[in-house]
N, C-alpha and C positions, 0 to 999 in steps of 0.2 A: 232156294232156286239157283243161287250163284254157283253152286257146285253140281247142278243137275240140269244142263241145257236141254235134255231130252224131254222134259215135261212140256205139256201142251201150252201154247200161247195163242191168244186170239188177236188177229189183226183186223182193224176196221178202217175203211176209207169213206169219208163223208164228202160228197160233192153237192152241187146245187140242187140236184133232183134225185139222187140215188145214195143209198147206204149199201156198201159192199162189205161183207164180213166173212171171215174164214178162220178156221182153227188149224194151226200148223203143229205137227208132232213129228219129232225126229227129222226136221227139215222138209217134211212133205205136207201138202195141203190135204187134210182128211175130210173136211166138210166146209161148204161155203154156202152163202145165201145172199141174194141181192133184192133190195126192196126200193121201189119208187116212193118218193116222198113229195109232199106238197110244200114247195120251197117257201111259199108265202104264209105258211102256218105259223102259229105262235111258238114261242120258245118251248113251252111245255109240250105242245103237240109233237114237235120234232124230237124232243128228248124221249117222249114215250115211244115213238117209232124206233129210235136208236136203241133204247133199252130192250125193246121187244125183239129186235133182230139179234142182238148179242145173246139174249136169253135162249134163242133157238139153237145156238152152238155151244153154249156154256154148260159145263158139268164139273164134277169134282176133280177131273184131271187137269183143269186149267189153273195155271199159277200166275198168269199175268195178262194184261191187255195193252196193246199199243193202238193208237188211233191217229190217223193223219187227217188234217183239216185244211182247207184252202183259206188260211187267214194268218194274221199275226198271232203268236202264241207266247204267253208267259210260260216258258218251258218248266221252270222250277215249280210253279204253282198249278200248272195245267189249266190256265185260263185262256180261252179263245176270244178274240176280239174281231168284230165286224166281218163275219164269215161271208165270203163271196156268194152272192145269189141267195143268201138266207137272211133277209133283212132283220128278222126278230132276234137273231143271234148277235147282239152287240157286245155283250160281255157275259160269257157262260163259264162257270167254274166247273169245267167238264171233269177234271181229274177227281175232285172231291165227290161229285155226284156219282160217278161210276164206281169209285172205290167204296163208297157207302152202300151202293146197290149190290155189288158183287163180292166185296170182301177180299179183293186181290189188288196188287199193285197195278197202277195205270200210268202210262206215259203218253203225252200228247205232243205233237209237233206239226209243222206244216207239210204239205204234200211233197214239195220239192226235196226237203230234208229226208222225208221217208224214202223217196226214190233213191237218193244217194246211199243211205245206210243199208237199204235193201240190196243194192248192188255189192256193197262191201261184204255182207254176210251170206248172200245167196246167189250173187251174180258174177260178173266178170271182173270185179274189183277185189276178189278175195285175197289176192297175193300182193296188194298194193296198200301203202300207208297214207298217201296223199292223193286224194281223188276228188274230181268234180263230177257230179251227176247233173247234167244240163238238160232240162225239159224244154222242148220246143214244140209248142202246140197252140192251144188257145191263148196262152201267154208265154212268157220266157222267164224262167227262174232256175236257180241252181241250188243244190245241196253241196256242202263242203265237208269232206272228210280230211282231218288234219291229224297226222301221227296216229292213224288207225281209229279215230273217234270222230263222231259228228260234232261240227262246230256250228252253233246256231247264232252266235253273237249275243249281245246284251239283251236285245229286244226281239230275238228270233228274226232279225232283219238281214243277217248275213246271206249273201247269194242272190240278192235281188238285182241281178245283172240287167234284166230287161229295162230297168228304169234309168240306166246310165245314158247320158246324152249321146246321140249318134246322128250325124248329118243334121237334118232340120227337125228331128223328133227325138226318138230314143231307140234302143236296140229292139225293144218289144214291137215297135211299129214295123220294123223291117224284117224281123225274124220270126214272127208268129203267123198263124194261119190267116188272120184277117188281112194281112198285107196282100196276099194273092188276089183277094176279092177287091180291095181298095185300089190296087195298082192296075190289075189286069182284068178285073170283072169276072173272075172265075174262082170257084171254090177249090180248095186244096184237093179234095177228093176227086174232082173231075180232072184236074191237072195231072194227078198221079195216074189215073186211068189212061189218059192220053200219052203220058210219058212211057208207060208200059207198052204202048203200041208204037213207040218210037216217033211220036208226033214231034216235028222240029220246033214248033212254037213252045210246046210244053217243056221240051228239053232245054231250050234257051232260057226259059224262065227259071228253071231250077239251077242252071249254071250261074245266073245272076244271083240267085239266092245264096249259093255257095260262097260268093265273094263277100256278101254281107255277114254271113255266119262266120266266115274265116276271120273277119275283123273282130267279131265278138270273141272268138277263141283267142286271138292275139291279146285282147284285153285281159282275158282270164290268165294267160301266161304271165303277163306283166304283174298281175296282182296276187296270184296264188301259187304259181309255179308247180302244177300237179304232175304226177307221173302218168296219169291216165284220165281222159275225159270220156264219159259214157253218155251218149245221147239217148234221151227218152222222149216220150210224147208223140203225137200223131205224125209230125213232119219227119221224124226219124225213119219212118217207113220208106221215105224217098231217098234214103242215104246214097244208094248207088248213082243217083242222078245229080247230086250236088257234091259228091265226095271229091272229085278231081279239082274243081275250082276252089273248093274250101281249102284243100291241102296246099294248093299253089299259093293262096293268100297267106296261109299260116307259115309257109316257108320263108316269107319276108320278115318274120320275127328276127330281131337283131341278135339274139343270143343263140347261136346255132348249136352249141353244146346241149342246150335244153331240148332242142328238137330231136336229137339223136335218141333220147330216152322216152320221148312222149308217144303215147298211143291215143288215138281217137277212134272209137268204135260205137256202133249202135247197140243198144241193149238187146239182149237175147232172152231176157227173163220173162216168163209168163206170170200172170197174176201179180204184176209188179206192186200194185197198191196194197194188197194184203201182206205180201212178204216184207215190204218196206215198213209197214206199221209194226209187224212182229219184230223186226230188227231193232226198232226203238227200244224195246224191252231188253234185248241182249246187250245193246250198246250201253244203256243206263246201268245195267247190272255188271258191266265189265266182263261179260262172258266171251270166251274164245271158243268158237266152234271148230271142230276138226275140219281141216282143209281137204 
């Protein structure tokens, strides 16, 4: 496979209540399926659902599987721990289970890392070596691309930026969807609708959000010094409404030379979860796709 990146790869995204699975061939999504799951089911019940979904798109053309999971992962062994919103999945040897079932190489990582490597292979980060894929949505997390490859850390804990202390809580408190409801009593989706209608209150709320996100990005600059930061997750849809205040805060970063090279953009990639999981396989096999 390392010499033939045109072979088909299956990408899988497991969330608290849904399995999303697709087959990618020659850089294009050729088949996909989504299935709701019972998140409080047993470990075996959810594994059965997962294997069933993969089986619907698997055939002899498939040479590998990548899977993104919202949890800590032993990347080398493909073990997932304490999967968010799936209580029964406390320690699942997912790589071994799926390789035994399907007979192809399987790579497992968390969802933020999948987003970042997906942007490197299929999105706006193709021409960059040092990248941060920052997810701002239900939570706040990041994937780190260093010298062209995914960096997961010793325990797949690299990029957990939302847990860094900020003000009287942490960055996740101020930069995730829940903050809009906790602080202003409005869900993000409603605020976005109001902002699109140029509602002054909604616009002011997003401007304040941009200041907090700008401080998070400054922290990223101090710790990782990337060439490009790509924003994903639900809140990235509101990028035009917080862009100005975010950039104004970022401009206060003390190393001005770094700012001249930096790009901060929202993701434009569709089917992010599937392509990100597929990219795990390419990254692990050290495959270079044609730019």
